[in-house]
N, C-alpha and C positions, 0 to 999 in steps of 0.2 A: 504493500500500500504506500502511496506517495508520501503520506503524512506521518508514517509510523515505521520505525525499525521493525523488521520482521519478527523479532523476538520480544517485542514490547507492546503493552496495551496503550490505548489512547490516554488513559489516566496517568500512566508512567511518563508519557511524553509531556503531558501538562506539567507534571512536577519539574522535569528538566527545564521546560520553557520558563516557568516562574522563577526557578533558581537563576537561570541565565538572565532574565529581565532584571532581577534584583542586583545581580552582579554589574550589569551595565549601568543601572541607575545609581549604583554606589561609586561610580567613577567621578571623581571631583572635577567639576568644570566641563563635563561632557554634556553640552546642550545642542550640539549640531555635529553630525558625523563628518560632514565635509570639512569643518574647522579642524577636526582631528586627523584628516587625511583619508577619509572615506571608510568604507566597511572593512578594508584590508587591515586597518589598525586594530579593529575589534578582533579579527582573526588572530592577530599576534598576541593579544592579551587574554583571550578566552581560556578558561581552565580546560583541561583534558576531558573529553567526553561531551562537550557542548557544541562543537563545530557543526556537526551534522544537523543538530536541532536548530542552530542559528540560521542555517540555509533554508530551513522549512518555513521560518517566520516571515510574514509579509514585510518587506523592507520599509515601506511607508509607515507601518505601525511602529517600528523601532524609532524612526525619525520623529513620530508624533509624541511618544511617551517621554522622550528625553528633553523635550522643550521645557523651559523653566516653568511656564504657567501650568503645564500638564503633569509635572513630576509628583506633586503631592497626591493627586488622585491616582496616578499610576502606581506609586509606591503602596498606597492603601490597597489597591486592587491586587497587585502581585503578591504582597506579603500575606494577605488574608486568603488569597486563592491558593498559595502554596500550603498554608496551614490547613485549608479545607481539603486539598488533594491528599496531603499526608494523613489526615483524619479518615478520608475515604479508604485509602490504601491499607491503613492499619485495621480498619473494620473488615475489609475483604480478607486480609491475611489471617484475622482471628477466626474466620469461619462463621460469623454470625449471619443470620438470614439477610438476604439482600432484596430490597424492594426498589423497583423503578416507579416513580410517581409522576403524575402530571404536575405542571408548574403551578397551577392555580389552586394550591392546597397547602395548608400548614401541616408540617410533618413532625411536630413535637410528639405526637402519639407514637410514632415509630420509635423514636429514641427511648421513650418511656417503656417500650416493650422489647428492647434489645434487638431492634431491627435497624439495619443501615439503609436509609433512604437516599437514593440518587435520582435527581430529576432527569427523566427520559429526554426532555427537550434540551437540557443543558449539554448533553453529550454532543449533539449536532451543533448547537449554537456556539459554544466556546471553540470548537474545532473550526467552524467557519470564520470566526473572528480572528483567530491567531495565524492560520497557515496559508501559504500560497495556494495550495490545492483545495483549501476549504473543506467542505463536507461532500463535495460532488461525487467522490467515489462511492460513498455510502448510498447517495441518492440513485446513482446509476445502477448500483447492484440490486436494489429492490425493484427498480423499474424493469430490470431485465427479467424479473420473476413475473412480470405482467401487471404489477401494481400501477394504477393510473397516474400519469404524469401531472395531472392537474390537481392532485391532492397535496397535502401539506408537507413541504420539505422539512419542517420542524421535526416531524417524527420519521420521515422517510430516511433521512441521513442516519439516525440512530438504528433504525430497523436494518438498513444495509450493513452497518458496522457489526450488528449482531450476527448476520449471516456470514460476514467475513471473519468473525472470530476475534476481532480486535477490541471488543468490550466484553466483560463477563455476562453470562446469562443470569438474570435475576431469579429469585425464588418466588416472587409474586409481583403483581402489577396493581397500582392504585390509580383509579381514574374517576374524577368527578365528570359528570356528563356534560358540563359546560366546557367550552362554548359552542362546539361544532361537531357535525357528523364526521368531518374529515379526520379529526383526532380520535374520535370514538372508534372509527373503523380501523385505524392503525393499531390501537391497543388490542382490539378484538383479533386482528390478524396476528399480532405478536403472540397473544395467548394461544391461539389455535396452532400456528405454525411451529412454535417452540414448546408447546405443552406446558404453559405457565399459568397458574391460577390468576384470574383477573377479579379484583374486587371493585365494582363500580359504586360510586357515591352519587345518589340522585340529587341534583341541584334544583331547588325550588325556583319558580318563576317570580314569585311575589316577595315582598319584604314586610312581613308582619309577624305577629306572635305565632300564628299557625305555621308559617314557613320555618321560623327558627326551631320550633318543636319538631317539625318534620325532619329537618336536617340533623338535629341532635339525635333523633332516633336512628337515622341512617348511619351516623358516625358510630353510635353504639353497636349497630349491626356490623360495621366494618371492624371494630375492635374484637368482637366475638369471632369473626371470620379469621382475623389475624391470629388470634389465640389458638384456634383449631388447626391452622396451617403450620404454626411454628412451635406450639407447645409452650410459648412464653405468656406471661401475664403482665398486666400493666402495673408499673411501679409509680405510685402517686408522687413520691418525692422527686423522682427523675422527671416526671411530667412537669412538676412545678418548676424545676430547674430550667428546663428547655422552654417552657412558656415564658419564663423570665427573660431569657435571651430574645425571644420573639417580641416581647413588650419593648425591650431596649432597642431592637431594630426599628420597630415602628416609630418609637419616640424620636430617634435621631433622623429617620427618613423624613418625617413630617416637619421637623425643625429645619432641615436643609431645604425642603420644598418651600417653606416660608421665606427663607433667605433669598431664593431665586426671584422673589417679587421685587427685590431691591433694584434700583436703577443706578449705575449699570449693573447688569447681572454678574455676580461674583463667581459663578460656577461654570467650568468648562463643559463642553458638550460631548466630547469624544467618548466618555465613559458611560453614556446612558445605557447601552446594552449591558455593561458590567453591573449597573444597579439592578437590573432585572435578574442577572445571574445570582446575585446575593439575595434577592427576594425569594428565589427558588430554594435557598438554604435558610430561610427564616426559621428560627428556633435553634440555630447553632451559634456558638460563641464567635465564630468567624464572621458571620453575617452582622452580628451586633458590633463587632470591632470595626468592620469595614465602614459601616455607616457612621460610627462615632468618629473615625479618622477622617472621613469625607466631610462631615459636618464641621470639624475643627479647621480643616483646610479652607472651606468656603467661608466660614465665619471670620477667619483671619483676614481674608481679602475684603469681606464686607466691612469689617471694622476700620479698614484703611480707606474705604471708599473706592476700591479698585475694581475694575471690570476685567474682562478676558479678551477684548478685541484690541487690535493694534491702535496705538495713539494716532489720532487724526481721522479715524473712521467713525462714522455715526452708527451707533448700535441699532440693529433691527432685531426685534424679539419675535421668534417664531415658535408657535406651538404645533405639535404634530398630533393631529386628531385621531390617528390610528397608531401605527407602530413605527419603530426605527427599522433600518436595515442593519444586519449584523456582519456582513462580509467585508465592509470597508469602514472601519472606525475612523481612519484619518479624514474621511469625508466631512465629518462634523467639525474637525479642526480646520479644514480647508474653508468651510463656510465662515468661520470666525475670522480667519486670516485674510481671505480674499474678498469677502463681502460684508464683514462686520455683523454676521448673523449669529445670535445666541439661541440656545435651545432651552425652552421653558419646561415642557412636559410632554408626555404622550400616554397612550392607553396602557402601556406596560410599566410606566413609571409615575403614575398618579394614584395616590392614596387619598380617599376622602377622609378629612380630619375626624369625621364622626366615627371612624373605625374604633377609636379609643383603645384603652388598655384592658387586658384580660384579668378578671378577678381570679386570683390563685388560691382562694380560701378552701376550695374543695374540688374533687374530680368533676362534680356536676357543673360548678361555675366555670371550670376550665373548658369543659366540652361546649358549654353554651358560648363562651367567648370565642373558641376556635370556630364554631359554626358561623358566628357573625363575621369573623375575619374572612373565612372562606367566601362568604357572600359578598365581601367587599375587596377581595384581592384584585389588583389591577388586571384589566381585561375581563376577568371572570365577572366582576361587578357590572361592567358596561354591556356584556353580551349575554347575560343569563336572564335579562328582563326586557321590559319595554324599551323601545328606541329612545323614548324621552329621557331616560337615565343617561344614556351616552351623550346625547345632545346637551342636556343640562350640565353635565360634568364639564364639557369643553367650553360651554359658555362661561362657566365659573372660572376655568383655567385662563381663558382668553382675557376676561375682564380683570381677574385678580393679578395676573402676571403682566398686564398691559401689553399683550401680544400685538404685533403689527401685521401678522399674517398667520393663516392656518394652512398647514401642509397636510394633505391627505394622500400619503403614499400607501396604496393598498396592496397587501399581500395577496398574491394571485389565487391562493387556495381558499381565502376567507370569503365564502359566498355571502355570509351574513353582512359583511362590510359592504360588498358591492350593491346590496339592496338598500344600503343606508347612506352612502357617502354623499349623494346629491342632496338628500334631505338635510344632512348636517351642514353641508356647504351653504345651502340657501338660508338655513336658519341662523347660522353664525353671521353671515353677511347682513341679514335683516336686523339682528339684535345688536351687532357691534360695528358694522360698516367696514370691517377689514376684508381684504381679498383672500381668496382660497385657491390653492393649487391642488389638482387631483391628477394622479398618475398611477400606473400599475407597476409593481415590482415583485420580487420574491425576497423574503427576509433573509434567506440563508444561501440561496444559489445565485452567485454573481453572474451566471450566464444569461439569466432572464433579463435583467437590466444592468449591464456592466457598469463598473465605476465611472468610466468616461461618459457614458450616457446619463448616468445619474447626475453628474456634475453639469452636463449640458442642460438637462431639463430644469433643475433647480436654479442654476446660474442664470439662464435666460429669464426665468420668472423674476428673480431678484433685480436683474439689470433693467427689465422693462417696467416693473412695478414700482421700483424705488430708484429712479434714474438720478 
């Protein structure tokens, strides 16, 4: 496989990549590779065993993370992702049951039951974000089995990697039925093809007391199913510990979200997919530490009144009404540098402040709090109910963050979004007067809308709308 040594798993390559990134970030005064003499200088100073991994990494991503304005968020991401990867590898080495879970779910219950949860979508997403070849080999592998090409690459990449044997086979699958048929079908395929038990969690459509009770009952059913499959029982103190990490994560996430309302925006945009990656690990100490580190970096700039766009450029504040793309993180840095565009929020990185903190006084209160959080997880919140919720959330984002434009880059597999994006565009323009840009892309497969085309589409919009 192009992204992986033949004798290594994807997770082991992540570990080496994060160690390598931290080594490079630790080089004093290294803010531009060309100033140091180009990539060849890095070859000369890299520790043994890192050269092949360095060649796998997107060159523009290295250039992006070493910039002075991006280093604090890059260091927070790489340090905590290394800790998270070591945590996953230690769990796998110990032989405890392994669960692959959908991203829009809190996994504190898994830790409380001695189960190692790994987000199914993280496997594809982080691989797409880091490496030259992205996740395309995994996508091509499952499509070669006859799986439809118009369904979601988010799961297709991971499914292909499972067939290729470069990620471990899990012992069980956990899947809330939100938000789409495409993701549900891939989990069903994985369960059937690889003979893995699938535990679905039914997501209610409404947000009332009856819905909370319904979801709580389904979570309890999930616990019973996990107990039967693993023989493990729920440890209340362990649950309380991990719910505490989840509370800390949400607290720092929302505090950072508020800081982005400041003008100029003190937060860099390149790491927005990284934020989602750590939201998939909500309930881990690494997730809590990442968002604490990020908050402190953003607050330090805010306290100084500093923004993230070059001096002399007028800031243009963009909200993304659906999702980011993951295969080209330098694109968001390019928008700041080239066009003065800052990144406010998107469907995958917006938490309604009403999500609140979970009461840890008993197992019952924790399950109730987790049910409410699942109903309010980014994207899960906007896509499990009426379209009014989605539109209302982004009217709130646009007004609260003083956005100058709304970008609606639609993931090609998300049929629910393609039924909604014109409604949202019209409503946001009607309520706020700002322009909207709508275009199609694939979140993880760069071949659908390549980086150069992405820059052309958004660059032309900025240049013609904000001359």
